[in-house]
C-alpha positions as CSV (number, residue, x, y, z in Angstrom):
1,M,-20.0,-3.8,-15.9
2,V,-16.6,-1.5,-16.0
3,A,-14.1,-3.3,-18.2
4,S,-10.6,-4.5,-16.7
5,P,-7.5,-2.9,-17.7
6,A,-6.2,-6.1,-19.0
7,A,-9.1,-5.7,-21.5
8,R,-8.8,-2.2,-21.9
9,R,-5.4,-2.8,-23.3
10,G,-6.8,-5.4,-26.2
11,S,-7.3,-3.8,-29.5
12,G,-11.5,-4.5,-29.5
13,W,-12.7,-3.2,-26.5
14,E,-15.0,-0.1,-26.7
15,P,-16.4,1.6,-23.4
16,P,-19.6,-0.2,-22.2
17,K,-22.7,1.8,-23.8
18,K,-25.4,1.1,-21.4
19,R,-24.4,3.3,-18.6
20,R,-26.0,6.4,-16.9
21,R,-24.5,9.9,-16.3
22,S,-23.3,10.7,-13.5
23,K,-25.2,13.9,-12.5
24,S,-24.6,16.2,-9.1
25,P,-27.9,16.9,-7.1
26,K,-25.6,19.8,-5.8
27,D,-23.5,21.3,-8.6
28,T,-21.5,23.8,-6.3
29,R,-17.6,22.7,-6.6
30,E,-15.6,24.6,-8.3
31,P,-13.3,23.2,-11.1
32,I,-10.3,22.0,-10.0
33,V,-7.8,23.3,-12.8
34,F,-3.9,21.8,-13.4
35,R,-1.5,24.5,-15.3
36,S,1.0,24.0,-17.7
37,P,3.1,26.9,-19.2
38,G,2.4,27.6,-22.6
39,L,-0.8,24.9,-22.6
40,K,-4.4,26.0,-22.1
41,P,-6.5,23.0,-20.9
42,D,-8.7,21.2,-23.5
43,V,-9.7,18.5,-21.3
44,R,-12.4,18.7,-19.0
45,L,-13.3,15.6,-16.7
46,T,-15.8,15.2,-14.0
47,V,-15.5,12.9,-11.6
48,V,-18.5,11.8,-9.7
49,G,-19.1,15.9,-9.4
50,Q,-15.9,17.4,-9.4
51,V,-14.5,19.1,-12.8
52,F,-11.1,19.1,-13.5
53,H,-9.1,20.9,-16.2
54,V,-6.5,19.1,-17.9
55,H,-4.2,18.5,-20.8
56,S,-4.7,16.0,-23.0
57,I,-0.7,16.2,-24.2
58,I,-0.6,15.3,-20.3
59,L,-2.7,12.9,-20.2
60,K,-1.7,10.6,-23.1
61,L,2.3,10.9,-21.5
62,H,0.7,9.0,-19.2
63,S,-1.8,7.1,-19.4
64,N,-2.6,4.3,-22.0
65,F,-6.2,4.8,-21.2
66,F,-5.7,8.3,-22.5
67,R,-3.6,8.1,-25.1
68,K,-6.3,5.4,-27.5
69,F,-9.2,6.7,-26.5
70,L,-8.9,10.6,-26.8
71,D,-8.4,10.7,-30.0
72,S,-10.3,7.2,-31.1
73,A,-11.6,6.4,-34.6
74,D,-15.4,6.6,-33.3
75,K,-15.1,9.7,-31.5
76,V,-17.3,12.6,-31.8
77,A,-15.3,15.8,-32.7
78,A,-15.9,18.8,-30.5
79,P,-17.5,22.0,-32.0
80,A,-15.4,24.8,-33.0
81,S,-16.9,27.0,-30.3
82,A,-16.6,24.2,-27.4
83,S,-14.3,25.4,-24.5
84,F,-12.4,21.6,-24.1
85,Q,-11.7,20.1,-27.3
86,Y,-12.3,16.6,-24.9
87,D,-15.2,16.1,-22.5
88,Y,-16.2,13.0,-20.2
89,V,-17.9,12.6,-17.4
90,S,-18.1,9.6,-14.7
91,V,-20.5,6.7,-15.1
92,F,-21.7,4.2,-12.9
93,D,-22.3,0.6,-13.4
94,A,-25.1,-1.5,-11.2
95,D,-22.1,-2.5,-8.6
96,G,-20.9,1.0,-8.4
97,A,-18.1,1.0,-10.5
98,W,-17.6,3.7,-12.4
99,G,-15.6,5.2,-15.2
100,L,-15.1,8.0,-17.5
101,E,-16.8,8.9,-21.1
102,P,-17.4,11.1,-23.4
103,A,-20.1,13.4,-22.6
104,A,-21.0,13.6,-26.3
105,A,-21.4,9.9,-26.6
106,K,-25.2,9.1,-26.9
107,A,-26.4,7.1,-23.6
108,T,-29.0,4.6,-23.4
109,S,-31.2,4.4,-20.1
110,S,-31.1,1.1,-17.9
111,S,-33.2,0.4,-15.2
112,S,-30.0,-1.6,-13.8
113,E,-27.5,1.4,-13.3
114,K,-27.8,4.2,-11.2
115,S,-26.3,7.8,-11.1
116,F,-23.9,8.7,-8.6
117,A,-26.3,10.6,-6.7
118,E,-26.9,6.7,-5.6
119,Y,-23.3,6.2,-4.2
120,P,-22.8,9.4,-1.6
121,E,-19.8,7.9,-0.5
122,A,-18.3,8.0,-3.9
123,Q,-17.4,11.6,-3.5
124,A,-15.8,11.5,-0.3
125,K,-14.0,8.1,-1.3
126,E,-13.1,8.5,-5.2
127,I,-12.7,12.4,-5.8
128,E,-9.2,13.1,-3.7
129,P,-7.6,9.9,-4.8
130,F,-8.2,10.8,-8.7
131,R,-7.1,14.5,-7.8
132,K,-3.8,12.9,-6.8
133,L,-3.5,11.1,-9.5
134,L,-4.0,13.5,-11.7
135,C,-1.2,15.4,-8.9
136,S,1.4,12.5,-10.3
137,M,1.1,13.1,-14.0
138,Y,1.8,17.1,-13.4
139,T,4.8,16.3,-11.2
140,R,2.8,18.0,-8.2
141,P,3.3,17.0,-4.3
142,Y,0.8,14.8,-2.9
143,M,0.6,12.7,0.0
144,I,-1.2,9.3,1.0
145,N,-2.9,9.7,4.0
146,D,-4.0,6.1,4.9
147,V,-5.0,2.8,3.7
148,V,-8.4,3.5,1.4
149,E,-6.6,6.3,-0.3
150,L,-3.8,3.8,-1.0
151,L,-5.5,1.2,-2.7
152,T,-8.1,3.6,-4.6
153,I,-5.5,5.9,-6.3
154,V,-4.2,2.1,-7.1
155,R,-7.3,0.8,-8.0
156,I,-7.8,4.1,-10.2
157,A,-4.4,4.2,-12.1
158,D,-4.9,0.1,-12.9
159,Y,-7.9,1.2,-14.5
160,Y,-6.7,3.9,-16.7
161,C,-3.4,2.3,-17.2
162,A,-1.0,4.6,-15.6
163,L,0.1,2.4,-13.5
164,P,4.3,3.2,-14.3
165,N,3.5,7.0,-14.0
166,L,2.1,6.2,-10.4
167,S,4.5,3.7,-9.5
168,G,7.3,6.3,-10.6
169,T,6.1,8.8,-8.4
170,I,4.3,8.0,-5.3
171,S,7.7,7.0,-3.1
172,T,8.0,10.7,-1.8
173,A,3.7,11.1,-0.9
174,L,4.5,7.8,0.9
175,L,7.2,9.6,2.5
176,G,6.1,11.0,6.3
177,S,2.4,9.7,5.4
178,P,0.4,9.3,8.6
179,M,-0.3,5.4,7.5
180,F,3.3,5.3,9.3
181,K,3.7,7.5,12.0
182,R,3.6,6.6,16.0
183,E,0.2,8.8,16.7
184,S,-1.5,6.2,13.9
185,Y,-0.4,3.1,16.2
186,A,-1.5,4.8,19.7
187,R,-4.5,3.1,21.7
188,E,-4.1,5.2,24.7
189,S,-6.5,6.3,27.4
190,D,-6.3,9.3,29.3
191,S,-5.7,7.5,32.1
192,D,-2.5,5.7,30.2
193,E,-0.8,9.2,30.7
194,S,-0.2,8.2,34.5
195,E,1.4,4.6,33.8
196,S,5.4,4.0,33.9
197,E,7.3,3.3,30.7
198,E,7.5,-0.4,30.9
199,S,3.8,-0.9,30.3
200,E,3.8,1.8,27.4
201,P,4.1,-1.1,24.7
202,E,0.7,-2.6,25.6
203,N,-0.8,0.4,25.5
204,F,-0.3,0.3,21.0
205,A,-1.5,-2.1,18.2
206,P,-0.4,-3.1,14.9
207,S,-1.6,0.0,12.9
208,E,-4.3,-0.3,9.9
209,F,-1.3,-0.4,7.6
210,V,0.1,-3.7,9.6
211,Q,-3.2,-5.3,10.1
212,R,-3.9,-4.5,6.2
213,A,-0.4,-5.7,4.5
214,G,-1.8,-8.6,2.7
215,Q,-4.3,-6.6,0.4
216,I,-1.5,-3.6,0.1
217,I,1.5,-6.1,-0.7
218,I,-0.9,-7.2,-4.0
219,A,-1.4,-3.8,-4.6
220,A,2.1,-2.7,-3.8
221,K,3.0,-5.4,-6.8
222,K,0.4,-4.4,-9.5
223,L,2.5,-1.1,-8.7
224,R,5.6,-2.4,-9.0
225,H,7.4,-0.4,-6.4
226,P,9.7,-2.2,-4.6
227,I,9.6,-0.1,-1.5
228,L,6.4,-0.4,-0.7
229,F,6.6,-4.2,-1.6
230,R,9.2,-5.0,0.8
231,E,7.5,-2.9,3.3
232,C,4.1,-5.2,3.5
233,F,6.6,-8.2,3.4
234,I,8.4,-7.4,5.9
235,H,5.2,-7.4,8.0
236,I,3.7,-9.9,6.7
237,V,6.5,-12.4,7.0
238,S,6.9,-11.3,11.1
239,S,3.9,-13.1,11.5
240,L,5.3,-16.2,12.0
241,H,2.8,-17.2,14.7
242,D,-0.4,-16.4,12.3
243,F,1.0,-16.3,8.8
244,Y,-0.9,-19.3,7.1
245,S,-4.0,-18.5,8.7
246,F,-4.6,-14.8,7.1
247,S,-1.9,-15.2,3.8
248,L,-3.0,-18.4,2.0
249,P,-6.6,-17.6,1.1
250,A,-4.9,-14.6,-0.2
251,F,-2.5,-15.5,-2.0
252,R,-3.2,-18.9,-3.4
253,D,-3.6,-17.9,-7.0
254,D,-0.2,-15.9,-7.1
255,K,2.5,-18.2,-7.0
256,D,5.0,-15.9,-7.6
257,L,3.8,-13.8,-4.9
258,W,3.5,-16.9,-2.7
259,L,6.9,-18.6,-3.3
260,V,8.9,-14.9,-2.3
261,L,6.9,-15.0,0.8
262,I,7.4,-18.5,1.3
263,E,11.2,-17.9,0.9
264,G,10.9,-15.3,3.6
265,I,9.6,-17.0,6.3
266,S,12.2,-19.8,6.3
267,S,14.7,-17.4,5.9
268,L,13.9,-15.9,9.0
269,R,13.3,-19.4,10.8
270,R,16.9,-20.0,9.7
271,K,17.9,-16.9,11.0
272,I,16.0,-17.7,14.6
273,L,17.7,-21.0,15.1
274,R,20.7,-19.9,14.7
275,T,20.6,-17.8,17.6
276,H,18.4,-20.1,19.6
277,H,21.2,-22.8,19.3
278,L,23.5,-19.9,20.8
279,I,21.1,-19.1,23.2
280,L,21.2,-22.8,24.3
281,M,24.3,-23.3,24.2
282,I,25.2,-20.7,26.7
283,C,22.3,-21.6,29.0
284,L,24.3,-25.7,28.4
285,D,27.7,-24.2,29.8
286,R,28.3,-25.3,33.2
287,H,30.0,-22.6,34.4
288,L,27.4,-20.0,33.8
289,E,26.5,-18.2,36.6
290,E,22.9,-19.6,38.0
291,D,21.7,-16.1,38.5
292,L,22.6,-15.1,34.9
293,R,21.0,-18.6,34.3
294,L,17.9,-17.8,35.9
295,D,17.7,-14.2,34.1
296,M,18.2,-16.0,30.5
297,R,15.2,-18.2,31.5
298,N,12.7,-15.7,33.0
299,A,14.1,-13.8,29.9
300,Y,13.6,-15.5,26.8
301,F,12.1,-19.1,27.9
302,Q,8.7,-18.8,28.8
303,N,7.9,-18.2,25.3
304,H,8.2,-19.8,21.6
305,P,11.4,-18.5,20.2
306,E,9.3,-17.1,17.0
307,Y,7.1,-15.1,19.3
308,C,10.0,-14.3,21.5
309,S,11.9,-10.9,20.3
310,M,11.3,-9.0,23.3
311,G,13.0,-11.8,24.8
312,Y,15.6,-11.3,22.3
313,R,15.7,-8.1,23.4
314,Q,15.9,-8.6,27.0
315,L,18.7,-11.2,26.7
316,L,20.6,-8.1,25.1
317,A,20.9,-6.5,28.5
318,I,22.1,-9.1,30.7
319,L,24.3,-11.0,28.5
320,D,27.9,-10.2,28.9
321,K,29.8,-8.7,25.8
322,E,32.7,-10.3,25.9
323,K,32.0,-13.9,26.8
324,H,28.7,-14.3,24.7
325,F,29.7,-11.7,21.7
326,K,28.7,-14.5,18.9
327,A,25.1,-14.8,20.3
328,I,24.7,-10.9,21.2
329,R,26.0,-10.5,17.8
330,S,23.1,-13.3,16.4
331,I,20.2,-11.6,18.3
332,E,21.5,-7.8,16.8
333,E,21.3,-9.2,13.6
334,L,17.7,-10.8,14.3
335,L,16.2,-7.8,16.0
336,Q,17.7,-5.9,13.0
337,N,15.0,-3.4,11.5
338,N,14.3,-3.1,7.9
339,L,11.7,-1.3,7.6
340,A,12.3,1.6,5.4
341,L,8.8,4.0,5.6
342,D,8.1,3.0,9.2
343,R,8.2,6.1,11.6
344,T,7.0,4.6,14.6
345,S,10.3,4.3,16.4
346,F,9.7,0.9,17.7
347,G,11.6,-2.2,16.6
348,A,11.2,-5.7,17.1
349,G,9.8,-6.8,20.4
350,E,8.7,-3.5,21.4
351,G,5.6,-1.4,21.2
352,P,3.2,-3.0,18.4
353,Y,6.2,-5.3,17.4
354,T,6.1,-7.3,20.6
355,N,6.0,-10.2,19.4
356,R,7.5,-9.0,15.3
357,Y,10.1,-9.8,13.8
358,L,11.6,-7.1,11.2
359,C,14.8,-8.2,9.5
360,A,13.3,-10.0,6.8
361,E,15.2,-9.1,3.8
362,L,14.4,-8.9,0.0
363,E,16.4,-7.6,-2.9
364,D,15.1,-5.8,-5.6
365,E,15.9,-8.4,-8.1
366,D,14.0,-11.2,-6.0
367,M,11.1,-8.9,-6.1
368,P,8.2,-11.1,-8.0
369,W,7.6,-9.0,-11.1
370,D,10.0,-8.2,-14.5
371,A,12.2,-5.4,-13.8
372,A,12.9,-4.4,-17.0
373,E,9.5,-4.1,-18.4
374,S,8.7,-0.1,-18.2
375,D,4.9,-0.6,-19.4
376,W,2.2,-2.9,-17.9
């Protein structure tokens, strides 16, 4: 089995020996060379068939794993004629988990171990996230393209004890990511082009990022990235109607995370109740025009307030700005969009957020980790 990051941080951990090196059936990939002025690559990493030429000083600077094991006491020194001082290859466990081990290490065979040729999907899913992790170490530009890639790069960074480095560079990689753009939300057919704008929200569904926010927030907490964590937090809290049904199993073991989410839910409901009270006071006004009362009922009272962000948005168009300024101000606060990464141009009560509120707030000091800790 591949050791956990916590185990590797302990002083007594050693790389598992009963493993088989991964060998590519077709060794046709060109090496990916990371260059640094004045330095010659002295490390060769072969990751599921892809060779990387990198620098030990960079790896040691940004990864506790390499800082600890590149020059470990039991390391076999490379011969003077070797092109690389350090040579590591990926190996797989029987369950498909992989890690890097010295190429010179004497491996023993085991019937339960497999080469990556038996995991063809690994090349497609692991190489690019690993390359982007190296990009983060070398301050090279990179972008996170989808949820799977995001979760994979966090998992790899966790294994190689490089989370602080990734956390410090991933903000730029998230900005403009296809995960957050409007196109990733569209579920349109060719016939939709002829439909009116009024039916447009029905053509959009929550993106994979929104649907998997419960998984991503755990990775964001591990990464200790406030922007990514807050983005997930807002999406999870906005799911008032089914929060407990999908959240409880995933978060019950993380008390700190659970308390943050519960407080977010409570705060949002207080905002909704305050706004709901103001709307009811308007409706109880005996001097209210009957037409306006009817319009308010049609726009707002057809749904439960917790599912009625679209109804609140409709109320903004019919309420009198002078007579009902308190209610309007409360509605505008409730419909505020606090998402930082979202690029869909939709707000609460629109498109994929028809029944969601995006106004949840979470300050940096309330994040469920120790912000003063620099190495984790």
